[in-house]
C-alpha positions in Angstrom: 0.0 0.0 0.0 2.8 2.4 0.9 4.5 1.9 -2.5 1.2 2.5 -4.2 0.6 5.7 -2.3 4.1 7.0 -3.1 3.6 6.1 -6.8 0.2 7.8 -6.7 1.7 11.0 -5.3 4.5 11.0 -8.0 2.1 10.2 -10.8 -0.2 13.0 -9.8 2.6 15.5 -9.2 4.3 14.6 -12.5 1.1 15.2 -14.4 0.6 18.6 -12.8 4.2 19.6 -13.2 4.1 18.7 -16.9 0.8 20.2 -17.8 0.9 23.3 -15.5 4.5 23.9 -14.8 6.6 23.2 -11.8 6.6 26.6 -10.2 2.9 27.1 -10.9 2.1 23.8 -9.1 2.0 24.2 -5.4 2.0 21.5 -2.7 -1.6 22.3 -1.9 -2.6 21.6 -5.5 -0.8 18.3 -5.4 -2.5 17.4 -2.0 -5.9 18.3 -3.4 -5.3 16.3 -6.6 -4.0 13.2 -4.8 -6.7 13.4 -2.1 -4.1 12.7 0.7 -3.0 14.5 3.8 0.0 16.8 3.7 1.9 14.7 6.2 1.4 11.7 3.9 3.1 13.6 1.0 5.9 14.7 3.2 6.4 11.2 4.5 7.6 10.1 1.0 8.8 13.5 -0.4 10.2 15.7 2.4 10.0 18.8 0.1 8.7 20.0 -3.2 12.2 19.9 -4.5 12.5 16.2 -3.7 9.2 15.6 -5.5 10.4 17.6 -8.5 13.7 15.7 -8.7 11.8 12.4 -8.4 9.6 13.6 -11.3 12.6 14.4 -13.4 14.3 11.1 -12.6 11.2 9.2 -13.6 11.0 11.3 -16.8 14.6 10.4 -17.6 13.9 6.7 -17.1 10.8 6.8 -19.3 12.4 8.8 -22.1 15.5 6.7 -22.0 13.5 3.5 -22.2 11.4 4.8 -25.1 14.6 5.7 -26.9 16.3 2.4 -26.3 13.1 0.4 -27.3 12.6 2.6 -30.4 16.2 2.3 -31.5 16.0 -1.4 -31.1 12.7 -1.8 -32.8 13.1 0.6 -35.7 16.8 0.4 -36.6 19.0 -1.8 -38.7 22.5 -0.5 -39.0 24.2 2.3 -37.0 23.1 5.1 -39.3 19.5 3.9 -39.0 19.8 3.9 -35.2 20.7 7.6 -35.3 17.7 8.3 -37.4 15.5 6.1 -35.3 16.1 8.6 -32.4 14.3 11.2 -34.5 11.4 8.8 -35.2 11.0 8.1 -31.5 10.8 11.8 -30.8 8.4 12.4 -33.6 6.1 9.8 -32.0 6.4 11.6 -28.6 5.6 15.0 -30.2 2.5 13.5 -32.0 0.9 12.6 -28.7 -2.1 14.8 -27.9 -0.8 15.5 -24.4 2.5 16.7 -25.6 3.6 19.8 -23.6 7.3 19.9 -24.5 10.3 18.2 -23.0 10.1 18.0 -19.3 13.8 18.9 -19.1 13.7 21.9 -21.4 10.6 23.1 -19.5 12.3 22.6 -16.1 15.5 24.3 -17.2 13.5 27.3 -18.4 11.8 27.5 -15.0 15.0 27.0 -13.0 17.7 28.9 -14.9 20.2 29.2 -12.0 23.2 27.0 -12.8 23.6 25.7 -9.2 19.9 24.8 -8.9 19.3 21.0 -8.5 16.5 21.1 -11.1 18.8 22.8 -13.6 21.5 20.3 -12.8 19.1 17.4 -13.3 18.1 18.8 -16.7 21.8 19.3 -17.7 22.5 15.8 -16.6 19.8 14.5 -18.9 21.1 16.5 -21.8 24.6 15.2 -21.1 23.4 11.6 -21.0 21.4 12.0 -24.2 24.4 13.5 -26.0 26.5 10.5 -24.8 23.9 8.1 -26.3 24.0 10.0 -29.6 27.9 10.1 -29.5 28.0 6.3 -29.0 25.6 5.8 -31.9 27.6 8.3 -34.1 30.8 6.4 -33.3 29.2 3.1 -34.2 28.1 4.6 -37.5 31.7 5.7 -38.2 31.3 9.4 -37.9 34.5 11.4 -38.3 33.7 13.5 -35.2 31.1 11.6 -33.2 30.9 14.3 -30.4 30.3 17.0 -32.9 27.7 15.1 -34.8 26.0 14.2 -31.5 25.8 17.9 -30.5 24.4 18.9 -33.9 21.7 16.2 -33.7 20.8 17.0 -30.2 20.4 20.7 -31.2 18.1 19.7 -34.1 16.0 17.6 -31.7 15.8 20.3 -29.0 14.9 22.9 -31.6 12.2 20.7 -33.1 10.7 20.0 -29.7 10.5 23.7 -28.8 9.1 24.5 -32.3 6.4 21.8 -31.9 5.6 23.1 -28.4 5.1 26.6 -29.8 3.2 25.5 -32.9 1.5 22.1 -32.8 1.7 19.9 -36.0 4.5 22.1 -37.3 6.3 19.1 -38.9 9.5 20.3 -37.1 10.7 16.8 -36.3 10.4 15.7 -39.9 12.4 18.8 -40.9 15.0 17.9 -38.2 15.1 14.3 -39.5 15.9 15.6 -43.1 18.6 17.9 -41.8 20.0 15.0 -39.7 20.3 12.8 -42.8 22.4 15.4 -44.4 24.6 15.9 -41.3 25.1 12.2 -40.8 26.0 11.6 -44.5 28.5 14.5 -44.4 30.0 13.2 -41.2 30.3 9.7 -42.5 32.0 10.9 -45.7 34.6 12.7 -43.7 35.3 9.4 -41.9 36.1 7.5 -45.1 
């Protein structure tokens, strides 16, 4: 029962943080939405910051799993694995409940570099770039880190564009640009 209550709190808070914003969602709103006592919330999450960090950790795990599953399911060779990342994000952006990247959103709300929320967002970005760097290296890119940074910027830009203008086709445009960047990078490696 305790684990279910902790999950219920995190599920509810995550939904509110994602749809309404972290700073706009107070503890009272979370308590009201969960239907629990304030002390029950604080038993599992001693502060709002702890709850926000748990939300971001869960988001990281979910996105990472979606990416790994998508890469495995959609891709053949190393180049296709890089492009599969764009396909996975295109599927995420097509969801009716899409409200942007939880990490981009959190970083925008907590811009101070020493803030734990900002650091969690930066860590997600670093880990994502490492995944792209590994895939770029497997594909034989001349400069895998550079290609990974370029692809990550394309994805981030497409996410923000789609957040601002739904059904913009931004991820498809990013996919097309990624194909060009990948080809150019692979030609340099030959």
